C-alpha positions as CSV (number, residue, x, y, z in Angstrom):
1,M,-38.1,103.4,-261.1
2,L,-38.8,106.9,-259.6
3,E,-42.8,106.5,-259.1
4,T,-41.9,102.6,-257.7
5,I,-39.6,103.9,-255.6
6,R,-41.9,106.9,-254.9
7,K,-45.1,104.6,-253.8
8,G,-43.1,102.1,-252.2
9,V,-39.9,103.4,-250.3
10,L,-41.5,107.0,-249.4
11,K,-44.7,106.2,-248.7
12,K,-43.6,103.8,-246.5
13,G,-41.2,105.4,-244.5
14,V,-38.4,103.3,-243.1
15,V,-39.5,100.2,-241.9
16,T,-37.2,98.4,-239.7
17,D,-37.8,96.2,-236.8
18,R,-37.7,97.6,-232.8
19,Y,-34.2,95.1,-231.7
20,P,-33.1,95.5,-228.9
21,Y,-36.2,96.8,-227.0
22,V,-38.2,94.1,-229.4
23,P,-37.1,90.7,-228.9
24,Y,-36.4,89.3,-232.2
25,M,-37.9,85.7,-232.6
26,P,-35.7,82.9,-234.6
27,Y,-38.3,81.0,-237.3
28,D,-38.8,77.6,-236.2
29,G,-36.1,75.7,-238.0
30,H,-33.5,77.9,-236.2
31,L,-30.4,76.0,-235.0
32,G,-29.1,78.6,-232.2
33,M,-27.0,77.3,-229.7
34,P,-27.0,73.4,-228.6
35,M,-28.0,73.5,-225.0
36,V,-26.7,69.8,-222.7
37,D,-29.3,68.4,-220.4
38,E,-27.2,67.5,-217.7
39,A,-28.8,64.8,-216.2
40,K,-30.0,63.3,-219.3
41,C,-26.3,62.8,-220.8
42,T,-24.2,59.4,-220.7
43,S,-20.6,60.3,-221.7
44,D,-20.6,57.9,-224.2
45,K,-19.1,60.3,-226.6
46,V,-21.2,60.1,-229.8
47,C,-21.2,63.8,-230.1
48,E,-17.7,64.9,-229.9
49,Q,-17.0,61.9,-232.8
50,V,-19.5,63.8,-235.4
51,C,-18.4,67.6,-234.6
52,P,-17.5,68.7,-238.1
53,T,-14.8,71.6,-236.2
54,T,-14.3,69.0,-232.6
55,A,-16.1,71.7,-230.9
56,I,-17.9,69.5,-228.3
57,R,-14.8,68.3,-225.8
58,F,-15.1,66.1,-223.2
59,A,-13.2,65.8,-219.2
60,P,-13.7,63.7,-216.9
61,G,-17.0,64.5,-215.5
62,Q,-17.5,67.9,-217.8
63,L,-18.3,68.5,-221.5
64,S,-17.4,71.6,-222.4
65,I,-18.8,73.2,-226.0
66,D,-16.2,76.0,-227.4
67,L,-19.2,77.9,-230.1
68,G,-16.7,80.0,-231.7
69,L,-16.1,76.5,-233.1
70,C,-19.5,75.6,-233.6
71,I,-20.6,75.8,-236.6
72,F,-24.0,75.2,-235.1
73,C,-25.2,72.7,-238.1
74,G,-27.2,70.8,-235.1
75,E,-25.3,67.0,-235.7
76,C,-24.4,66.8,-232.5
77,A,-28.5,67.3,-231.6
78,R,-28.9,64.9,-234.0
79,R,-27.3,62.3,-233.2
80,C,-27.0,62.0,-229.8
81,P,-29.0,58.6,-228.2
82,H,-30.3,59.4,-225.3
83,Q,-31.4,63.5,-226.5
84,A,-29.5,65.5,-224.4
85,I,-28.5,67.9,-226.4
86,I,-31.1,70.3,-228.1
87,M,-30.5,73.4,-231.1
88,S,-31.8,76.4,-228.5
89,K,-33.3,79.2,-230.1
90,E,-30.5,81.5,-227.9
91,F,-28.8,83.6,-230.4
92,E,-26.7,86.7,-229.3
93,L,-23.4,85.3,-228.6
94,A,-21.0,88.2,-228.0
95,S,-18.9,88.2,-225.8
96,K,-15.5,90.1,-224.9
97,R,-13.3,87.8,-224.9
98,R,-12.6,84.2,-226.5
99,E,-12.8,81.9,-223.5
100,G,-16.4,83.5,-222.5
101,L,-18.0,81.8,-226.1
102,V,-17.0,78.3,-224.5
103,R,-19.9,76.9,-222.3
104,F,-19.3,74.3,-219.6
105,Y,-21.6,71.5,-218.4
106,V,-21.0,68.6,-215.8
107,V,-22.0,64.9,-217.0
108,Q,-22.3,62.2,-215.3
109,Q,-19.4,59.5,-216.3
């Protein structure tokens, strides 16, 4: 065991990424924040109905996604008939207040 440590860890040194100075690139299947193409959205509310955590809500002329509730499952993007929602690679979603996690989009009615 000591030989493994000596040849492995001690020889290589500390191996870490240079994050945040060098941006992390997520892998191909990574599901980040859902993004809405406002021009494609027709407010048919399919995404709101299939969201398991009710993170997606419609109001007159507006769609909101609460990233504090979202589990990033991608079901909204898969089920949208107009492909108005995509799962981006964006994963840095920190906010100092709860309200900062809600994203608003202007949509057609």
